[in-house]
Backbone bond lengths (Angstrom), bond angles and torsions (degrees), N, CA, C in turn:
res aa  C-N    CA-C-N  psi(-1)  N-CA   C-N-CA  omega(-1)  CA-C   N-CA-C  phi
1 X - - - 1.457 - - 1.526 110.33 -
2 X 1.339 116.25 134.18 1.459 120.85 178.87 1.522 109.57 -71.49
3 X 1.327 116.71 131.92 1.460 120.79 -179.61 1.519 109.74 -124.45
4 X 1.320 115.56 164.11 1.461 121.32 -178.06 1.526 111.16 -68.63
5 X 1.333 118.23 148.87 1.466 120.78 179.21 1.531 111.96 -64.01
6 X 1.326 115.31 148.40 1.463 121.99 173.41 1.527 107.19 -117.46
7 X 1.329 116.93 119.99 1.465 121.64 -173.03 1.527 109.77 -117.28
8 X 1.321 115.31 127.22 1.472 121.57 175.84 1.523 108.10 -84.92
9 X 1.332 116.32 112.01 1.465 119.38 -176.46 1.522 112.75 -96.58
10 X 1.330 117.99 7.13 1.468 119.59 -177.63 1.535 112.82 -57.14
11 X 1.364 120.29 -32.28 1.467 117.99 176.98 1.522 114.01 -61.15
12 X 1.330 117.91 -22.56 1.467 119.89 178.88 1.522 111.98 -67.68
13 X 1.338 116.68 -15.57 1.459 121.99 178.57 1.533 111.43 -100.92
14 X 1.330 115.93 8.25 1.465 120.98 -178.95 1.521 110.47 -91.44
15 X 1.326 115.81 148.65 1.462 120.28 174.14 1.524 111.33 -74.04
16 X 1.331 115.94 -13.04 1.470 121.27 178.12 1.527 108.54 -81.56
17 X 1.325 116.63 93.20 1.459 121.26 -175.02 1.518 112.66 -65.48
18 X 1.317 117.66 -18.60 1.465 120.09 -179.72 1.524 111.87 -66.67
19 X 1.343 116.71 -17.33 1.463 120.14 -179.82 1.528 112.47 -85.31
20 X 1.321 117.09 -13.11 1.475 119.60 -175.53 1.526 114.09 -68.56
21 X 1.339 119.77 -44.67 1.470 119.41 -174.51 1.524 114.13 -58.32
22 X 1.326 117.86 -35.12 1.465 119.52 -179.25 1.526 110.98 -64.92
23 X 1.342 116.92 -39.02 1.464 120.48 177.34 1.523 109.70 -68.95
24 X 1.326 116.38 -43.16 1.466 120.51 179.19 1.525 110.85 -59.27
25 X 1.328 116.54 -37.72 1.470 120.35 178.98 1.525 111.51 -65.28
26 X 1.327 116.62 -40.63 1.471 120.23 177.05 1.530 111.21 -63.49
27 X 1.332 116.13 -42.55 1.457 120.57 179.05 1.524 110.26 -63.77
28 X 1.328 116.40 -44.09 1.462 121.19 179.53 1.532 111.04 -58.60
29 X 1.312 117.11 -45.81 1.466 121.27 -179.65 1.526 110.88 -62.84
30 X 1.333 116.58 -43.49 1.466 120.55 179.41 1.526 110.93 -64.41
31 X 1.335 117.09 -38.08 1.464 120.60 179.36 1.523 111.71 -67.31
32 X 1.323 116.78 -33.41 1.464 120.76 -179.61 1.534 111.97 -77.36
33 X 1.328 116.75 -39.94 1.460 120.39 -171.90 1.519 113.72 -92.24
34 X 1.324 116.77 -27.82 1.455 120.70 -173.82 1.524 113.98 -125.21
35 X 1.332 116.21 -43.20 1.452 119.92 -167.97 1.516 112.15 75.53
36 X 1.342 116.08 5.24 1.469 123.64 -178.54 1.517 108.55 -142.46
37 X 1.335 117.40 141.39 1.455 121.04 171.86 1.521 108.58 -164.05
38 X 1.322 116.31 163.87 1.464 122.31 174.74 1.526 108.58 -98.20
39 X 1.329 116.37 149.86 1.464 120.02 170.28 1.523 109.60 -123.42
40 X 1.317 114.71 140.72 1.467 122.34 170.74 1.525 107.16 -128.06
41 X 1.338 116.93 171.33 1.457 119.70 -178.24 1.517 113.37 77.57
42 X 1.319 116.95 19.96 1.471 122.29 177.82 1.533 109.53 -87.34
43 X 1.332 118.50 166.17 1.471 120.17 -174.97 1.527 115.32 -91.21
44 X 1.333 119.48 4.01 1.470 120.83 179.79 1.521 108.75 -79.94
45 X 1.335 117.28 118.54 1.458 121.43 -172.03 1.525 112.32 -76.56
46 X 1.319 115.21 156.11 1.470 121.05 175.72 1.520 110.50 -62.52
47 X 1.328 117.02 -35.51 1.466 120.76 178.80 1.520 110.89 -62.92
48 X 1.330 116.86 -40.04 1.466 120.52 178.15 1.530 110.27 -64.01
49 X 1.320 116.31 -46.48 1.471 120.47 -179.56 1.531 110.27 -59.60
50 X 1.323 116.24 -45.08 1.475 120.20 179.59 1.530 110.89 -60.45
51 X 1.332 116.58 -42.06 1.459 120.57 -178.50 1.530 110.75 -64.89
52 X 1.331 116.46 -41.67 1.464 120.29 -179.85 1.528 110.47 -65.46
53 X 1.328 116.89 -46.10 1.463 119.90 179.23 1.532 111.41 -63.21
54 X 1.320 116.99 -40.11 1.474 119.81 178.18 1.528 110.63 -59.66
55 X 1.325 116.45 -42.95 1.457 120.33 178.49 1.530 111.35 -65.73
56 X 1.332 115.90 -40.41 1.466 119.56 179.80 1.528 110.82 -62.23
57 X 1.325 116.72 -44.17 1.472 119.93 -179.96 1.529 110.48 -63.94
58 X 1.327 116.25 -38.37 1.464 120.31 178.43 1.532 110.19 -64.10
59 X 1.325 116.62 -42.25 1.462 120.23 -179.78 1.530 111.57 -65.89
60 X 1.320 117.23 -49.30 1.467 119.71 -176.09 1.534 112.45 -67.56
61 X 1.331 116.56 -19.03 1.464 120.28 177.97 1.531 112.31 -81.63
62 X 1.331 117.39 -8.21 1.462 120.38 179.09 1.530 111.03 -65.98
63 X 1.326 117.56 156.94 1.472 120.16 174.20 1.535 110.42 -57.69
64 X 1.323 116.14 145.87 1.465 120.71 -178.36 1.522 111.74 -54.57
65 X 1.323 117.15 -40.76 1.464 120.19 -178.87 1.524 111.65 -60.45
66 X 1.344 116.59 -35.29 1.464 120.69 178.76 1.531 110.30 -69.02
67 X 1.331 116.46 -43.29 1.469 120.31 -179.77 1.526 111.09 -65.57
68 X 1.330 116.10 -36.02 1.459 119.87 -177.31 1.531 113.05 -72.77
69 X 1.331 117.41 -3.90 1.465 119.58 172.65 1.526 110.82 -63.86
70 X 1.337 116.50 -22.20 1.468 120.96 175.70 1.532 109.29 -120.55
71 X 1.325 116.45 42.99 1.462 123.90 -178.61 1.530 110.63 -56.73
72 X 1.330 116.91 123.68 1.470 121.43 -177.12 1.520 111.97 -64.95
73 X 1.328 116.92 -27.10 1.464 118.77 -179.15 1.523 112.28 -73.04
74 X 1.331 116.97 -10.23 1.463 121.45 175.45 1.525 111.72 -98.85
75 X 1.322 116.52 7.42 1.465 121.97 -176.87 1.525 109.97 -104.59
76 X 1.325 116.67 135.09 1.468 120.57 175.90 1.519 111.52 -79.72
77 X 1.339 117.01 -18.25 1.465 118.83 -175.07 1.527 112.48 -120.15
78 X 1.326 116.46 24.04 1.465 122.96 168.07 1.534 112.33 60.87
79 X 1.320 115.62 55.00 1.465 121.62 177.42 1.525 109.43 -129.69
80 X 1.338 115.59 143.79 1.447 120.02 174.02 1.515 114.26 117.98
81 X 1.323 115.78 -151.78 1.470 123.38 -171.12 1.525 111.80 -95.11
82 X 1.327 115.10 129.48 1.455 121.21 174.38 1.519 109.74 -109.47
83 X 1.316 116.95 116.19 1.468 121.14 -178.69 1.524 110.92 -71.18
84 X 1.323 116.03 166.04 1.463 121.27 178.41 1.527 109.33 -55.82
85 X 1.331 115.23 135.82 1.475 124.42 178.74 1.527 113.29 76.29
86 X 1.342 118.41 12.16 1.470 120.36 173.91 1.522 110.58 -68.87
87 X 1.347 116.48 -34.51 1.455 121.81 -178.88 1.524 110.96 -102.58
88 X 1.336 114.58 149.11 1.458 121.48 171.49 1.524 106.95 -136.50
89 X 1.325 115.83 88.77 1.459 120.70 -174.29 1.517 112.20 -74.20
90 X 1.337 117.65 -33.17 1.460 121.80 177.47 1.525 107.44 -111.37
91 X 1.345 118.46 109.08 1.468 120.20 -175.88 1.525 114.20 -64.52
92 X 1.339 116.83 -13.55 1.468 119.63 178.56 1.528 112.52 -88.11
93 X 1.340 116.14 -4.01 1.472 121.32 -177.93 1.531 109.54 -119.63
94 X 1.339 117.04 164.17 1.467 118.97 173.11 1.529 111.01 -61.97
95 X 1.324 116.59 163.55 1.469 121.08 178.10 1.530 110.48 -57.84
96 X 1.334 115.51 153.57 1.462 121.27 -167.50 1.534 113.75 -68.64
97 X 1.338 114.32 145.08 1.467 122.03 177.71 1.533 108.93 -89.06
98 X 1.334 115.28 73.85 1.464 120.09 179.27 1.515 109.08 -161.23
99 X 1.346 114.82 156.60 1.466 121.41 170.98 1.518 107.36 -122.95
100 X 1.328 116.55 152.56 1.454 120.53 -168.52 1.528 111.98 -138.03
101 X 1.331 114.69 161.99 1.459 122.78 165.70 1.517 106.70 -132.31
102 X 1.336 117.60 128.14 1.461 122.97 -179.61 1.523 110.34 -117.89
103 X 1.330 115.95 136.65 1.454 121.86 171.35 1.521 108.30 -139.02
104 X 1.322 115.72 161.92 1.455 120.85 178.85 1.507 110.42 -139.20
105 X 1.322 115.91 -156.29 1.465 120.55 174.87 1.522 108.13 -71.10
106 X 1.324 116.46 123.50 1.464 120.45 -177.92 1.521 109.74 -73.96
107 X 1.336 115.97 115.83 1.459 121.22 173.79 1.528 107.79 -115.45
108 X 1.341 118.26 122.96 1.473 120.81 -177.30 1.527 111.40 -66.82
109 X 1.314 114.94 165.03 1.463 120.68 -176.04 1.524 113.15 -62.12
110 X 1.350 117.22 -23.26 1.467 119.31 -179.71 1.528 112.93 -94.05
111 X 1.346 117.84 7.19 1.462 120.82 176.17 1.535 108.59 -67.56
112 X 1.334 118.46 138.59 1.472 120.60 -177.01 1.527 114.08 -52.85
113 X 1.333 117.87 -38.47 1.466 119.41 -177.47 1.532 111.39 -74.99
114 X 1.330 116.79 -25.99 1.468 120.24 175.28 1.523 109.40 -75.78
115 X 1.334 116.64 -44.18 1.463 120.69 177.41 1.526 111.16 -59.33
116 X 1.338 115.53 -34.17 1.470 120.40 179.08 1.530 112.05 -80.06
117 X 1.335 116.76 -0.74 1.470 123.33 -179.98 1.532 111.80 57.01
118 X 1.333 115.36 40.33 1.459 118.72 175.01 1.521 109.12 -68.38
119 X 1.326 117.91 144.03 1.462 120.40 -177.88 1.524 111.85 -65.21
120 X 1.327 115.46 147.82 1.475 123.86 175.33 1.524 112.73 66.94
121 X 1.335 118.47 17.03 1.456 121.61 -178.47 1.521 109.46 -121.00
122 X 1.339 116.36 130.61 1.446 120.12 177.73 1.517 111.52 164.02
123 X 1.336 116.84 -174.30 1.465 121.15 -179.29 1.523 111.25 -77.65
124 X 1.321 115.77 154.88 1.458 119.97 172.97 1.518 110.38 -73.07
125 X 1.321 115.82 157.08 1.463 122.49 -179.81 1.526 106.83 -123.30
126 X 1.331 115.52 94.56 1.452 121.22 -173.65 1.536 111.26 -94.59
127 X 1.328 116.76 150.23 1.462 119.87 175.45 1.528 111.45 -76.61
128 X 1.314 114.83 166.65 1.470 120.61 178.89 1.521 110.42 -86.73
129 X 1.328 115.89 63.43 1.459 122.93 176.22 1.524 107.20 -111.00
130 X 1.340 119.22 121.16 1.464 121.30 -176.36 1.534 112.35 -52.92
131 X 1.317 116.80 128.62 1.456 122.79 177.70 1.520 114.71 80.48
132 X 1.321 117.59 -6.65 1.469 121.53 -174.86 1.533 112.00 -61.20
133 X 1.325 116.75 -53.42 1.464 120.04 -171.49 1.526 112.38 -60.27
134 X 1.320 117.64 -48.11 1.469 120.64 -178.86 1.527 110.97 -62.12
135 X 1.338 116.97 -42.75 1.459 121.33 -179.60 1.521 111.28 -63.74
136 X 1.323 116.52 -48.43 1.456 119.94 -174.92 1.527 111.98 -70.02
137 X 1.321 117.07 -37.82 1.461 119.32 178.28 1.537 111.06 -64.38
138 X 1.328 116.66 -39.39 1.466 120.50 176.92 1.526 110.57 -67.27
139 X 1.333 116.44 -41.96 1.459 119.52 -178.93 1.525 110.87 -65.32
140 X 1.313 117.09 -37.43 1.471 121.06 177.48 1.534 110.16 -57.49
141 X 1.317 116.63 -47.83 1.469 121.09 -179.16 1.528 110.62 -60.88
142 X 1.332 116.95 -44.17 1.462 120.56 -177.79 1.530 112.05 -68.43
143 X 1.325 117.31 -35.75 1.460 120.14 177.57 1.527 111.18 -69.87
144 X 1.329 116.83 -36.48 1.462 119.48 176.07 1.528 110.56 -62.66
145 X 1.322 116.95 -40.66 1.463 121.08 178.68 1.527 110.79 -63.87
146 X 1.337 117.35 -40.79 1.464 120.96 178.19 1.526 110.14 -63.77
147 X 1.313 117.38 -44.57 1.469 120.84 179.41 1.526 110.81 -59.65
148 X 1.323 117.37 -42.05 1.454 119.81 -177.96 1.524 112.33 -71.95
149 X 1.324 117.21 -25.92 1.467 119.86 172.49 1.532 109.71 -63.82
150 X 1.323 117.33 -44.38 1.467 120.89 178.17 1.533 110.87 -64.85
151 X 1.327 116.67 -41.30 1.459 120.02 -179.40 1.530 111.30 -64.51
152 X 1.336 117.01 -36.32 1.474 119.04 176.62 1.524 110.65 -62.62
153 X 1.325 116.62 -38.77 1.467 119.83 177.66 1.530 110.72 -63.14
154 X 1.320 117.19 -37.29 1.466 120.66 -179.41 1.527 112.03 -66.79
155 X 1.335 117.54 -28.62 1.464 119.31 -178.78 1.524 111.49 -61.12
156 X 1.324 117.68 -28.77 1.470 120.44 -179.32 1.520 110.78 -62.29
157 X 1.327 116.73 -43.25 1.461 120.62 -178.34 1.525 111.98 -80.55
158 X 1.331 116.87 -30.08 1.462 120.33 -177.46 1.529 112.60 -82.02
159 X 1.329 116.26 -6.79 1.457 120.03 176.24 1.517 114.38 69.18
160 X 1.331 116.69 35.08 1.463 121.02 178.62 1.522 109.50 -121.10
161 X 1.347 115.95 168.19 1.459 120.18 -177.51 1.531 110.14 -58.68
162 X 1.331 115.51 145.70 1.456 120.23 -177.21 1.528 111.89 -60.07
163 X 1.322 117.52 -29.40 1.464 120.42 -179.08 1.536 112.28 -96.22
164 X 1.331 117.75 12.93 1.472 120.96 -176.11 1.526 111.19 -53.68
165 X 1.329 117.05 -51.56 1.462 119.98 -178.08 1.524 111.58 -76.10
166 X 1.329 117.63 -35.72 1.466 120.01 179.74 1.523 111.06 -56.58
167 X 1.321 117.25 -42.68 1.458 120.14 -178.07 1.528 111.73 -69.57
168 X 1.312 116.74 -22.65 1.470 120.80 -178.88 1.527 112.55 -95.29
169 X 1.317 116.84 -6.74 1.468 120.63 179.97 1.533 112.03 -107.90
170 X 1.317 117.23 24.03 1.462 120.98 171.09 1.531 107.30 -76.10
171 X 1.340 116.80 126.69 1.465 121.97 -174.68 1.539 110.95 48.14
172 X 1.337 116.64 62.37 1.460 120.85 -175.03 1.527 112.41 -75.96
173 X 1.330 115.32 171.80 1.468 120.56 172.95 1.534 110.51 -103.91
174 X 1.315 116.42 26.29 1.465 121.25 176.29 1.526 110.66 -55.65
175 X 1.325 115.46 149.47 1.465 121.95 -176.24 1.526 110.15 -125.60
176 X 1.327 116.11 129.61 1.463 122.30 169.06 1.522 107.28 -100.79
177 X 1.311 115.54 127.85 1.465 120.41 -174.72 1.524 110.20 -127.21
178 X 1.322 115.78 139.64 1.462 123.46 168.85 1.539 107.01 -106.49
179 X 1.336 116.88 136.19 1.467 120.22 -179.55 1.528 109.95 -130.05
180 X 1.329 115.28 136.20 1.467 122.33 172.12 1.520 107.98 -118.79
181 X 1.335 115.53 121.11 1.461 122.18 175.53 1.530 108.40 -104.81
182 X 1.336 119.07 111.65 1.465 120.07 175.58 1.536 110.58 -65.89
183 X 1.330 117.75 161.69 1.476 120.61 179.34 1.529 111.49 -58.15
184 X 1.316 115.31 154.28 1.458 121.70 -173.51 1.529 113.32 -59.84
185 X 1.336 116.64 -30.56 1.471 117.98 -175.73 1.537 112.49 -67.02
186 X 1.339 117.17 -12.84 1.462 119.96 179.32 1.533 112.15 -87.29
187 X 1.324 118.01 -0.40 1.463 121.56 -178.17 1.524 111.26 -62.18
188 X 1.331 115.56 150.95 1.465 120.86 179.81 1.519 112.25 -76.22
189 X 1.342 116.24 -20.87 1.461 121.10 177.23 1.516 108.51 -158.19
190 X 1.317 116.72 168.28 1.466 121.01 -178.57 1.531 111.12 -65.69
191 X 1.343 116.33 -21.90 1.462 120.34 -177.64 1.526 113.34 -87.93
192 X 1.338 118.08 -8.12 1.456 119.88 -177.51 1.529 110.41 -78.00
193 X 1.328 115.65 119.37 1.462 121.34 -179.89 1.526 109.95 -102.99
194 X 1.349 114.76 162.39 1.459 118.69 176.35 1.511 111.25 -59.14
195 X 1.322 115.94 -48.00 1.463 122.86 173.39 1.511 107.03 -144.31
196 X 1.322 116.62 119.43 1.456 120.56 -179.22 1.516 111.80 -64.33
197 X 1.326 116.56 160.57 1.461 121.68 -179.54 1.526 110.29 -57.66
198 X 1.332 115.83 132.57 1.457 120.84 -177.22 1.517 110.40 -163.71
199 X 1.305 116.34 166.30 1.465 121.84 165.18 1.523 107.12 -108.75
200 X 1.330 116.46 152.44 1.459 120.26 177.99 1.530 109.45 -76.27
201 X 1.325 115.26 158.15 1.456 119.91 -171.63 1.530 113.22 -88.61
202 X 1.319 116.61 -32.63 1.453 120.75 -165.85 1.510 115.39 -91.05
203 X 1.323 114.43 -143.15 1.464 121.75 -172.91 1.538 110.25 -89.35
204 X 1.327 117.15 -69.43 1.461 120.80 172.25 1.529 108.75 -137.23
205 X 1.321 115.16 153.93 1.460 122.48 178.04 1.517 108.71 -120.09
206 X 1.335 115.97 136.13 1.464 121.92 174.23 1.517 107.10 -116.75
207 X 1.320 116.94 118.24 1.456 122.24 -173.86 1.516 111.54 -115.09
208 X 1.329 116.41 127.12 1.461 120.78 167.74 1.521 106.94 -107.59
209 X 1.323 115.81 126.57 1.461 120.82 -178.27 1.521 110.46 -120.93
210 X 1.329 115.42 149.34 1.462 119.04 178.30 1.526 109.75 -77.02
211 X 1.321 117.14 -168.28 1.462 121.19 -172.42 1.530 114.16 -84.76
212 X 1.343 117.78 1.90 1.471 119.85 -173.98 1.526 113.32 -72.56
213 X 1.335 117.71 -29.22 1.455 120.17 -177.77 1.522 112.20 78.50
214 X 1.329 115.31 -178.30 1.455 120.83 178.22 1.519 114.72 122.27
215 X 1.355 117.83 -16.26 1.462 120.23 178.52 1.528 109.79 -74.51
216 X 1.330 115.46 132.94 1.459 121.61 177.09 1.525 109.70 -131.31
217 X 1.334 115.46 144.65 1.461 123.50 -176.86 1.528 108.26 -122.62
218 X 1.328 116.85 138.51 1.467 120.05 178.27 1.522 109.68 -93.62
219 X 1.313 116.64 119.56 1.469 120.07 -178.01 1.534 110.27 -80.84
220 X 1.333 115.69 178.83 1.470 120.21 -175.10 1.524 112.26 -65.82
221 X 1.329 118.12 -17.61 1.468 121.66 176.55 1.532 112.08 -85.87
222 X 1.337 115.85 -1.90 1.455 119.47 -179.40 1.513 113.95 85.68
223 X 1.345 116.98 10.20 1.462 121.27 -179.01 1.531 109.69 -92.41
224 X 1.333 116.41 141.21 1.463 121.02 175.43 1.526 108.79 -87.39
225 X 1.323 116.65 123.26 1.461 121.37 177.71 1.517 109.17 -119.86
226 X 1.314 116.68 150.36 1.459 121.71 179.70 1.528 110.62 -74.68
227 X 1.330 114.92 143.19 1.468 121.98 171.01 1.524 106.26 -118.30
228 X 1.325 117.22 77.41 1.465 121.05 -171.55 1.521 112.15 -68.71
229 X 1.331 117.09 156.66 1.458 119.95 177.00 1.528 111.03 -64.89
230 X 1.322 116.65 135.96 1.458 123.19 174.54 1.522 106.27 -124.24
231 X 1.297 116.27 118.51 1.461 121.42 -172.33 1.529 111.59 -54.37
232 X 1.320 115.37 133.91 1.456 121.18 175.76 1.515 115.40 82.69
233 X 1.337 117.17 2.40 1.467 120.01 -178.27 1.519 111.41 -111.45
234 X 1.313 114.50 159.86 1.463 122.21 164.40 1.523 107.80 -109.03
235 X 1.322 116.27 143.73 1.455 121.04 167.67 1.522 106.90 -88.32
236 X 1.322 116.93 129.12 1.462 121.84 179.56 1.520 108.83 -113.08
237 X 1.325 116.76 133.03 1.458 119.29 172.30 1.513 110.42 -138.89
238 X 1.299 115.26 158.59 1.458 121.56 -178.63 1.517 109.95 -93.57
239 X 1.338 115.59 150.44 1.449 121.09 177.65 1.516 111.88 -107.42
240 X 1.326 115.34 179.33 1.461 121.81 -175.50 1.527 112.40 -63.33
241 X 1.333 117.07 -30.52 1.456 119.76 -179.74 1.530 110.73 -65.27
242 X 1.333 116.92 -41.69 1.463 120.16 177.69 1.523 110.98 -68.07
243 X 1.334 117.43 -35.77 1.459 120.28 176.09 1.529 110.60 -60.57
244 X 1.321 116.44 -40.79 1.467 120.51 179.00 1.526 110.60 -68.05
245 X 1.329 117.15 -44.44 1.459 120.74 178.08 1.536 110.75 -57.80
246 X 1.335 116.31 -42.60 1.465 121.15 -174.05 1.528 112.68 -92.59
247 X 1.326 117.53 4.49 1.474 121.29 179.72 1.529 111.63 59.86
248 X 1.324 115.22 38.52 1.477 124.25 -179.03 1.528 113.88 67.82
249 X 1.328 116.73 11.79 1.473 118.44 170.19 1.522 109.08 -62.94
250 X 1.320 116.43 -38.93 1.461 122.24 174.69 1.529 108.43 -101.14
251 X 1.320 116.04 135.99 1.457 121.76 -171.07 1.527 112.68 -89.09
252 X 1.330 116.13 133.91 1.462 121.83 167.14 1.517 105.97 -99.25
253 X 1.328 115.38 102.74 1.462 121.81 -165.61 1.523 112.94 -95.19
254 X 1.336 118.10 132.30 1.466 120.28 175.65 1.530 111.43 -61.78
255 X 1.323 114.71 142.87 1.465 120.48 176.63 1.520 108.57 -151.04
256 X 1.326 116.56 166.79 1.458 122.16 -177.67 1.513 109.03 -153.85
257 X 1.328 115.94 168.67 1.464 121.41 174.53 1.520 108.17 -125.51
258 X 1.322 115.73 122.31 1.457 122.35 172.85 1.526 106.74 -94.43
259 X 1.311 116.48 115.34 1.466 119.50 -177.05 1.519 110.63 -56.47
260 X 1.326 117.80 133.88 1.462 120.43 -178.09 1.522 111.68 -70.20
261 X 1.314 114.70 159.79 1.463 121.52 178.80 1.525 110.09 -84.25
262 X 1.328 116.29 126.20 1.461 120.80 168.21 1.509 117.34 77.14
263 X 1.338 118.81 -2.41 1.468 120.55 -179.12 1.526 109.42 -137.32
264 X 1.327 115.47 156.51 1.454 121.32 172.88 1.528 109.10 -83.83
265 X 1.325 116.53 146.09 1.459 121.41 177.55 1.524 108.87 -117.84
266 X 1.339 116.30 137.50 1.458 121.86 176.87 1.525 108.67 -124.83
267 X 1.312 116.08 137.57 1.460 119.72 176.21 1.517 109.25 -142.35
268 X 1.317 114.97 167.30 1.461 120.74 -172.02 1.531 108.90 -144.66
269 X 1.339 117.90 86.84 1.463 119.73 176.48 1.528 112.03 -86.45
270 X 1.322 114.91 147.43 1.462 121.45 171.91 1.517 106.94 -119.55
271 X 1.325 116.66 117.12 1.455 122.32 -177.69 1.529 108.44 -97.92
272 X 1.322 116.68 107.43 1.462 121.25 -177.39 1.527 109.40 -86.05
273 X 1.340 115.12 116.66 1.453 122.02 -176.55 1.525 108.19 -137.94
274 X 1.338 118.84 141.34 1.467 121.05 -171.40 1.521 113.77 -77.04
275 X 1.332 115.26 -171.05 1.460 120.42 174.58 1.533 108.11 -58.68
276 X 1.337 118.14 142.62 1.469 119.81 -173.44 1.522 115.03 -60.60
277 X 1.334 117.88 -25.95 1.469 120.07 -179.41 1.530 112.80 -85.76
278 X 1.329 117.38 -0.16 1.460 120.97 -177.56 1.524 110.98 -60.78
279 X 1.314 115.77 131.78 1.466 121.39 178.72 1.535 108.86 -79.83
280 X 1.317 116.18 126.91 1.467 121.65 179.52 1.525 107.67 -107.80
281 X 1.322 115.65 107.53 1.462 121.06 179.84 1.519 108.89 -149.88
282 X 1.310 115.67 161.35 1.467 120.83 -174.17 1.520 111.64 -56.21
283 X 1.341 115.71 130.43 1.460 121.23 177.95 1.525 110.20 -67.49
284 X 1.336 116.95 148.32 1.468 119.85 -176.36 1.530 113.75 -55.26
285 X 1.319 116.76 -40.72 1.458 119.89 -177.27 1.516 115.01 -77.92
286 X 1.337 117.22 -1.30 1.469 120.91 -177.52 1.525 112.47 -108.40
287 X 1.345 116.79 14.44 1.462 120.70 175.97 1.522 108.65 -144.36
288 X 1.326 115.84 151.50 1.461 122.09 176.76 1.520 108.13 -158.93
289 X 1.320 117.44 -168.33 1.463 120.81 -177.49 1.525 111.88 -63.83
290 X 1.326 116.42 -30.95 1.460 120.39 -179.91 1.528 112.32 -84.82
291 X 1.328 116.84 -25.23 1.460 121.31 -175.76 1.519 109.36 -131.29
292 X 1.327 116.38 94.37 1.462 120.68 179.00 1.526 110.13 -76.33
293 X 1.317 116.02 163.83 1.470 120.97 176.44 1.530 109.54 -63.17
294 X 1.346 116.33 130.08 1.464 121.22 -176.21 1.517 113.48 -85.06
295 X 1.330 116.89 -25.07 1.465 120.18 -170.48 1.522 110.62 -121.21
296 X 1.334 117.42 142.64 1.467 119.25 174.18 1.526 110.45 -69.49
297 X 1.311 115.27 154.15 1.464 119.90 178.10 1.521 109.72 -66.22
298 X 1.333 115.76 147.32 1.458 121.86 176.61 1.520 107.29 -148.89
299 X 1.307 117.66 -175.23 1.452 120.65 172.95 1.525 108.59 -114.37
300 X 1.311 115.09 162.30 1.457 120.44 178.88 1.527 110.70 -55.84
301 X 1.326 117.81 -49.19 1.460 121.19 -176.89 1.517 111.79 -64.12
302 X 1.333 117.29 -44.98 1.465 120.30 -179.79 1.524 110.91 -59.24
303 X 1.313 115.88 -43.62 1.453 119.66 -177.03 1.524 111.19 -68.58
304 X 1.328 117.09 -46.66 1.463 119.86 -179.41 1.524 112.01 -61.97
305 X 1.319 117.20 -42.30 1.462 119.98 -178.92 1.526 111.21 -64.14
306 X 1.326 116.75 -36.00 1.465 118.98 178.20 1.523 110.96 -66.35
307 X 1.323 116.52 -36.76 1.467 119.81 179.20 1.523 111.48 -74.04
308 X 1.337 117.15 -37.71 1.468 120.07 176.95 1.521 110.87 -60.39
309 X 1.329 116.64 -39.21 1.465 119.81 -179.35 1.529 111.28 -63.57
310 X 1.337 116.86 -29.09 1.467 120.36 177.72 1.520 112.10 -73.65
311 X 1.333 116.79 -26.82 1.464 121.87 -170.36 1.522 113.68 -99.74
312 X 1.338 116.66 -34.26 1.460 121.05 -172.17 1.523 110.66 -116.70
313 X 1.322 116.19 119.40 1.464 120.00 176.82 1.523 110.87 -60.91
314 X 1.352 117.12 -37.01 1.469 119.25 -176.94 1.519 111.33 -66.08
315 X 1.356 117.60 -30.30 1.462 119.85 177.74 1.524 110.50 -69.58
316 X 1.319 117.23 -38.90 1.467 120.39 177.53 1.527 109.78 -63.49
317 X 1.338 116.26 -39.98 1.463 120.03 179.58 1.535 110.74 -65.38
318 X 1.345 116.89 -41.65 1.459 120.69 179.52 1.534 110.77 -62.60
319 X 1.341 116.03 -43.65 1.463 119.72 -178.43 1.519 110.97 -66.38
320 X 1.333 116.83 -33.33 1.464 120.05 178.49 1.531 110.70 -65.33
321 X 1.340 116.16 -36.51 1.470 121.14 179.34 1.519 110.49 -71.80
322 X 1.347 115.50 -41.30 1.456 120.04 -177.11 1.521 111.19 -72.51
């Protein structure tokens, strides 16, 4: 059975720069052929992952009324707790069988972009779980650094400046998410999936999943293949924003989660997305006389908000009021 590539990125942390191109080449090939791959050799420790998952399980086990104190549907900047069926990733299926916690870059109330009421900008809304805030804020920073290490490797193949993404990820709108998928037997109908088939919205996603399994990826032949958990790895996939930047040279691949039988599933995706004002348009090296730019230019915020409106009923309601 064909499986997703597994790439050791430890050379990207070496002072020996001659080792970087070989890793970048592997990443480039995986982005072109799959849009999905695993990474190992990253600096996120097993102890950190265990601590984050322990906190997530503690939070999701709280009474619903306690979790709803930070209800995401009451947030103007998409932070906090999303109850089961808040999201509908596949419009042909029932709303998703999962509950979530979303956080981003913490911007205080007196930050200029918060005062200006820019979308997706504001303070985080953390639950009252001892040690949660310090742990999650630190983990957010470390995951952003890991994402930017991968993006620097991609610049080699895309023919752009090594700091191209770094300059665009200052004060990003990246999102760290905790997800709890209840067992399949709790579904409202046979058609309700943990996460309906979808592509991610942003630049790249780094996913850590527990041992329950259930993630599936659709290959170029249209077949659904399993992306099982591999200890110590992150699953990396590209989002629609990277597809637009690369003119579909890099694939934004559909994927879904089939809720496991008889067990709870926990996962932790990090959605790496640039500063909201970042212009998203075809990179110079990804277009020529034979291959024109496929997508009109947009901004990160404009694109994300349009996708959120497709996924969240509460976002459509908010926009109607505004």
